[in-house]
N, C-alpha and C positions, 0 to 999 in steps of 0.2 A: 541534069547531070548531078551525080552525087558530089558532095562537098570534097571528098578526098580523091576523086577521080583524076583531077589534073595535078595532084600533088603526090602521086605515087612515089614512094621512096625506093627506087631501085638502087641497091647497093653495088657499087662497082668495086672490083678488087683493087686493093691499094698497090700501086705500081712502086716497085722497089728500084728496078732498073729502067729508067726512062728511055735510055738510048735503044734498048732492045725490047721495050714494052713487056717486061717480066714482072708479074705480080708476086706479092708475098705468098699467096695461095699456091702458085706454081713452084716457088722455092720450097715451101713446106712439103708439097707433094713429092718433089724430087728427093728430099731428105728421107721421107717415108719409104721411097723406092730404093733406098740403100746408098744414095749419094751423100756420104757422110764427111766429105772434106770440101774445102773451098774449090779445089781443082776439079773435083767431080761435079760440083754444082755449076761451075763455069762451063764444063764440057756438055752437061746434060741440058742446061737451060739457056746458055749464052749470056747469063747475067755476068756483070763485071768484065766483059770482054771488049768493050768499046772504050769509054773514058775511065772506067773503074771507080768513079766517085761513089758508087753504091757498095763497094766492097766492105766498108766497116759495118753497114747495115746487114749485109748478107752474112757476115761473120757472126753478128749478134743473133740473127735468126738461127743459124747453125747451132750456136752454143745453147740457145734457149730450147730448141727442139731435141738436142742430144742430152740435155740435162747438165751441161757444163757451165756453171755460173762463173 
């Protein structure tokens, strides 16, 4: 066996919404699809619709992706 065969580094998407298993990649894709408000992100991805503890992070991603610092 090759040395790195057992230690392959599979990168998992970073989960932003743990309750609904929504990754940062999914949120970014939703923004690129035109979901440019928190409400639209909630509707399209279901992020922030359970406990909402991820809402500040989703807002941060929205601002970053839309260029609003």
